[in-house]
C-alpha positions as CSV (number, residue, x, y, z in Angstrom):
1,X,205.5,52.2,-56.0
2,X,208.1,54.8,-57.0
3,X,211.5,53.3,-56.7
4,X,213.5,56.1,-58.2
5,X,215.4,57.0,-55.0
6,X,216.9,53.5,-55.1
7,X,218.5,54.4,-58.4
8,X,220.1,57.7,-57.6
9,X,223.9,57.6,-58.0
10,X,226.1,57.7,-54.9
11,X,229.6,58.9,-54.5
12,X,232.2,59.0,-51.7
13,X,235.9,59.7,-52.2
14,X,236.7,57.6,-55.3
15,X,233.8,55.2,-54.9
16,X,231.2,56.1,-57.6
17,X,228.0,53.9,-57.7
18,X,225.2,54.0,-60.2
19,X,222.6,53.3,-57.6
20,X,222.0,52.7,-53.9
21,X,221.7,49.0,-53.9
22,X,224.4,46.9,-52.4
23,X,224.7,43.1,-52.5
24,X,225.2,42.0,-48.9
25,X,228.0,39.6,-48.1
26,X,226.8,36.0,-47.9
27,X,229.0,33.0,-47.1
28,X,229.1,30.5,-49.9
29,X,232.0,28.2,-48.8
30,X,232.5,27.0,-52.4
31,X,236.0,28.2,-53.0
32,X,238.0,24.9,-53.1
33,X,240.6,25.0,-50.3
34,X,240.2,28.8,-50.1
35,X,240.8,29.5,-53.8
36,X,238.0,31.4,-55.7
37,X,236.9,29.4,-58.8
38,X,235.7,30.5,-62.2
39,X,232.2,29.7,-61.0
40,X,232.6,32.2,-58.2
41,X,233.8,34.8,-60.7
42,X,230.8,34.2,-62.9
43,X,228.4,34.3,-59.9
44,X,229.5,37.9,-59.0
45,X,229.8,39.0,-62.6
46,X,226.1,38.1,-63.3
47,X,225.0,40.4,-60.5
48,X,227.3,43.1,-61.6
49,X,225.7,42.9,-65.1
50,X,222.2,43.0,-63.6
51,X,222.5,46.5,-62.1
52,X,223.8,45.9,-58.5
53,X,225.4,49.2,-57.5
54,X,228.1,47.7,-55.2
55,X,228.9,44.0,-54.6
56,X,230.2,43.1,-51.2
57,X,231.9,39.7,-51.4
58,X,231.3,36.8,-49.1
59,X,233.6,36.9,-46.1
60,X,237.2,36.3,-47.1
61,X,239.8,35.5,-44.4
62,X,243.2,36.9,-43.4
63,X,246.4,34.9,-43.1
64,X,245.9,33.6,-39.5
65,X,245.5,29.9,-38.7
66,X,242.1,30.3,-37.1
67,X,240.7,32.9,-39.4
68,X,238.2,30.5,-41.1
69,X,235.9,27.8,-39.7
70,X,235.2,25.9,-43.0
71,X,237.8,24.7,-45.5
72,X,236.2,26.2,-48.6
73,X,235.7,29.8,-47.3
74,X,237.9,31.9,-49.6
75,X,241.3,33.3,-48.5
76,X,242.3,36.8,-49.2
77,X,246.1,36.1,-49.1
78,X,248.5,34.0,-51.0
79,X,249.4,34.0,-54.7
80,X,246.8,31.6,-55.9
81,X,243.8,33.0,-53.9
82,X,244.6,36.6,-54.9
83,X,244.9,35.6,-58.5
84,X,241.4,34.1,-58.2
85,X,240.2,37.4,-56.7
86,X,241.8,39.3,-59.6
87,X,239.7,37.2,-62.0
88,X,236.6,38.1,-59.9
89,X,237.2,41.8,-59.8
90,X,238.1,42.0,-63.5
91,X,234.9,40.1,-64.4
92,X,232.8,42.5,-62.3
93,X,234.5,45.5,-63.9
94,X,233.9,44.1,-67.4
95,X,230.2,44.1,-66.5
96,X,230.3,47.7,-65.3
97,X,230.1,46.8,-61.6
98,X,231.8,47.9,-58.5
99,X,233.0,45.5,-55.7
100,X,234.6,45.4,-52.3
101,X,235.9,42.3,-50.5
102,X,234.7,41.6,-47.0
103,X,237.8,40.9,-44.8
104,X,237.2,38.6,-41.9
105,X,238.4,36.5,-39.0
106,X,235.9,34.2,-37.4
107,X,237.4,34.1,-34.0
108,X,236.5,31.1,-31.9
109,X,233.2,30.4,-33.7
110,X,232.9,26.9,-35.1
111,X,229.9,26.2,-37.3
112,X,230.9,22.7,-38.4
113,X,233.4,19.9,-37.8
114,X,234.8,20.4,-41.2
115,X,237.8,22.3,-39.9
116,X,238.4,20.8,-36.5
117,X,242.2,20.7,-36.1
118,X,242.8,24.5,-36.3
119,X,243.4,26.1,-32.9
120,X,240.7,28.7,-32.2
121,X,241.6,32.4,-31.4
122,X,239.4,34.2,-29.0
123,X,239.3,37.8,-27.9
124,X,239.7,36.8,-24.2
125,X,242.7,34.6,-24.6
126,X,244.8,35.9,-27.6
127,X,248.4,36.8,-26.7
128,X,249.5,40.4,-27.4
129,X,251.9,39.2,-30.1
130,X,249.0,37.3,-31.8
131,X,246.8,40.4,-31.6
132,X,249.6,42.5,-33.3
133,X,250.1,39.9,-36.0
134,X,246.3,39.7,-36.6
135,X,246.2,43.5,-37.0
136,X,249.1,43.4,-39.5
137,X,247.4,40.6,-41.5
138,X,244.1,42.6,-41.7
139,X,246.2,45.4,-43.2
140,X,248.0,43.1,-45.6
141,X,244.7,41.8,-47.0
142,X,243.4,45.3,-47.3
143,X,246.4,46.4,-49.3
144,X,246.0,43.4,-51.5
145,X,242.4,44.5,-52.2
146,X,243.5,48.0,-53.3
147,X,246.4,46.6,-55.4
148,X,244.1,44.1,-57.2
149,X,241.8,47.0,-58.2
150,X,238.8,46.5,-55.9
151,X,236.8,49.7,-55.5
152,X,236.5,49.6,-51.7
153,X,236.8,47.1,-48.8
154,X,234.7,46.0,-45.9
155,X,235.9,45.0,-42.5
156,X,233.7,42.4,-40.8
157,X,233.2,43.6,-37.3
158,X,229.8,42.1,-36.6
159,X,227.8,38.9,-35.7
160,X,230.0,37.6,-32.9
161,X,233.2,37.0,-35.0
162,X,236.7,38.1,-33.8
163,X,236.4,41.9,-33.9
164,X,232.9,41.8,-32.4
165,X,234.2,39.4,-29.7
166,X,236.5,42.3,-28.6
167,X,233.5,44.7,-28.6
168,X,231.3,42.4,-26.5
169,X,231.7,42.3,-22.7
170,X,230.6,38.7,-22.6
171,X,233.5,37.5,-24.8
172,X,236.1,40.2,-23.9
173,X,237.1,39.6,-20.4
174,X,240.6,40.9,-20.8
175,X,242.3,43.0,-18.1
176,X,244.9,44.6,-20.4
177,X,244.7,47.5,-22.9
178,X,242.4,45.4,-25.2
179,X,239.8,44.9,-22.5
180,X,237.7,47.2,-20.3
181,X,234.4,47.8,-18.7
182,X,233.1,50.1,-21.5
183,X,232.4,49.7,-25.2
184,X,234.9,52.6,-25.8
185,X,237.7,50.7,-24.0
186,X,236.8,47.4,-25.7
187,X,236.9,49.0,-29.1
188,X,240.7,49.4,-29.1
189,X,241.3,46.2,-31.2
190,X,238.9,47.3,-33.9
191,X,240.4,50.9,-33.8
192,X,243.9,49.5,-34.2
193,X,242.7,47.3,-37.1
194,X,241.1,50.3,-38.9
195,X,244.2,52.5,-38.3
196,X,246.5,49.8,-39.8
197,X,244.2,49.3,-42.8
198,X,243.9,53.1,-43.4
199,X,247.7,53.3,-43.4
200,X,248.0,50.4,-45.8
201,X,245.4,51.7,-48.3
202,X,245.8,55.4,-48.2
203,X,243.3,58.2,-47.5
204,X,241.3,58.0,-50.8
205,X,240.3,54.3,-50.6
206,X,236.9,53.7,-49.1
207,X,236.8,51.6,-45.9
208,X,233.4,50.1,-44.9
209,X,232.8,48.5,-41.6
210,X,230.0,46.1,-40.8
211,X,228.7,46.2,-37.3
212,X,225.8,44.7,-35.4
213,X,224.2,44.8,-32.0
214,X,223.1,41.2,-32.2
215,X,225.4,38.2,-32.1
216,X,224.9,34.7,-33.5
217,X,225.5,33.6,-29.9
218,X,222.8,36.0,-28.6
219,X,220.2,37.6,-30.9
220,X,219.1,40.0,-28.2
221,X,222.5,41.3,-27.4
222,X,223.2,45.1,-27.5
223,X,226.6,46.7,-27.4
224,X,225.0,50.2,-27.2
225,X,221.9,50.6,-25.1
226,X,221.6,54.4,-25.7
227,X,222.6,57.0,-28.3
228,X,225.4,58.1,-25.9
229,X,226.9,54.6,-25.8
230,X,226.6,54.4,-29.6
231,X,228.6,57.6,-29.8
232,X,231.3,56.0,-27.6
233,X,231.3,53.1,-30.0
234,X,231.1,54.7,-33.4
235,X,232.9,58.0,-33.2
236,X,236.3,56.5,-32.4
237,X,235.9,54.2,-35.3
238,X,235.2,57.1,-37.6
239,X,238.2,59.0,-36.3
240,X,240.3,55.8,-36.9
241,X,239.3,55.8,-40.6
242,X,235.9,54.2,-41.2
243,X,234.2,55.9,-44.1
244,X,230.9,54.0,-44.3
245,X,229.1,52.1,-41.5
246,X,227.2,48.9,-42.6
247,X,224.6,48.5,-39.9
248,X,223.3,44.9,-39.6
249,X,219.9,44.3,-38.2
250,X,217.6,41.3,-38.4
251,X,214.8,43.6,-39.6
252,X,215.7,47.0,-41.0
253,X,212.3,48.5,-40.1
254,X,212.8,48.1,-36.3
255,X,213.7,51.2,-34.3
256,X,217.0,51.1,-32.5
257,X,216.1,53.2,-29.4
258,X,212.8,54.2,-27.8
259,X,211.4,57.6,-28.8
260,X,212.5,57.5,-32.4
261,X,211.7,55.3,-35.5
262,X,215.3,55.6,-36.7
263,X,216.9,52.2,-37.2
264,X,220.5,51.3,-36.5
265,X,221.8,52.8,-39.8
266,X,219.7,55.9,-39.1
267,X,221.3,56.4,-35.7
268,X,224.8,55.7,-37.0
269,X,224.4,58.4,-39.7
270,X,223.0,60.9,-37.2
271,X,225.8,60.3,-34.7
272,X,228.8,60.1,-37.1
273,X,227.7,62.2,-40.1
274,X,229.1,59.4,-42.3
275,X,227.2,57.5,-45.0
276,X,225.5,54.3,-43.8
277,X,224.2,51.1,-45.3
278,X,221.0,49.5,-43.9
279,X,220.4,45.8,-44.1
280,X,218.0,43.3,-42.6
281,X,215.4,41.2,-44.5
282,X,215.1,43.6,-47.4
283,X,213.0,42.1,-50.1
284,X,211.7,39.2,-47.9
285,X,208.4,38.6,-46.1
286,X,210.2,37.0,-43.2
287,X,213.3,37.7,-41.2
288,X,216.5,35.8,-41.9
289,X,215.9,33.0,-39.3
290,X,212.7,31.8,-40.9
291,X,214.2,32.4,-44.4
292,X,217.0,30.0,-43.6
293,X,214.3,27.5,-42.6
294,X,212.8,27.9,-46.1
295,X,209.9,30.1,-45.1
296,X,210.8,33.5,-46.5
297,X,209.3,34.5,-49.8
298,X,210.3,37.6,-51.6
299,X,208.5,40.8,-50.6
300,X,207.6,43.2,-53.4
301,X,206.4,46.1,-51.2
302,X,209.4,48.2,-50.5
303,X,207.5,51.3,-49.5
304,X,208.9,51.5,-45.9
305,X,212.4,51.1,-47.2
306,X,211.9,53.8,-49.7
307,X,210.2,56.1,-47.2
308,X,213.3,56.0,-45.0
309,X,215.7,56.3,-47.9
310,X,213.9,59.4,-49.2
311,X,214.1,60.8,-45.6
312,X,217.9,60.3,-45.9
313,X,218.0,58.1,-42.8
314,X,220.7,56.1,-44.6
315,X,222.5,56.2,-48.0
316,X,222.7,52.6,-49.2
317,X,220.6,49.5,-49.0
318,X,222.1,46.0,-48.8
319,X,220.1,43.1,-50.2
320,X,221.1,39.6,-49.3
321,X,218.9,36.5,-49.8
322,X,216.7,38.1,-52.4
323,X,219.8,38.5,-54.7
324,X,220.9,35.0,-53.9
325,X,217.9,33.4,-55.4
326,X,217.5,36.0,-58.2
327,X,220.6,37.6,-59.6
328,X,218.4,40.0,-61.7
329,X,216.4,41.2,-58.6
330,X,217.7,44.8,-59.0
331,X,216.8,45.0,-62.7
332,X,213.4,43.6,-62.1
333,X,212.7,46.1,-59.3
334,X,214.0,48.9,-61.5
335,X,211.7,47.9,-64.5
336,X,208.7,47.2,-62.3
337,X,208.8,43.5,-63.0
338,X,208.4,42.5,-59.4
339,X,205.9,39.7,-60.3
340,X,208.8,37.9,-62.0
341,X,211.1,37.9,-59.0
342,X,212.0,34.4,-57.9
343,X,211.1,33.4,-54.4
344,X,213.9,32.8,-51.9
345,X,214.3,29.3,-50.6
346,X,216.9,27.7,-48.4
347,X,218.0,25.6,-51.4
348,X,219.5,28.8,-52.9
349,X,222.2,28.6,-50.2
350,X,223.7,25.5,-51.8
351,X,224.1,26.7,-55.4
352,X,226.0,29.5,-57.2
353,X,223.1,30.7,-59.3
């Protein structure tokens, strides 16, 4: 298996990467009361020192009361939390790595009873003044990322969280300017977030946006049922300032529309002309659902991924759980040491290895 294409450099604006492999954002919820710890810094630095091209942090939340659904999800605001993130990015840079924080608001999702007293914010019910403050807080966290020395940032607009709840007709039933019958109309909130972030960080700072068709509330959901609907969804986001689209699928090899084997990232690149990141069970035998149940061992055959990357369907490849259980996954793939790669297990989710 020739993996050379995975190790070609990539550049966009000021973002210069040594290879095409991205560490996918994965919630760890181990930042005590929202403050990243030294252990978190070491966790990311180990991967930076083991050849990961770009690290995307776990989801970090903006300064809104309902932005997180677990106490120990990290904040990306406030003096103490930002100092913690400064330690993280300095450690990544010391190891020769590049990193972007993922900036997040969970909306009305509640995954546990750990954070029960916080009032939820939902796309359908937020007041206009709350929407405007949320947009401003996204921009404030983005500016903090640039000021701290991060190399890029990612907006979490996927998986049924707040921005995605505005996209989705099931959760966005508004009758004002932030609602609408079409995906283009329901994209206004996301567009306003992107525009505010672009204004805050300037033109030369790379903005990544993570999107998905599926939701944690409905794995079969689709925001765009055709290439035309995908144009209506993605082109306004590009115009607003998105540089790179991070296209989340459960399985990267599945085609997005009939009549073509292009996956989500392939279609997003074709439609927008922008770089894209593919993601979805890269390096695993099973998809993410069975992996979380402890059934997904690491897959060493990356031929289909490489075929699509060589065809330039997409530009970057995000690896999640395989890097969670083996921080040296990239180095081992590069050196042909795939037999040494540690298998993923659900136990990996509980430790900062």
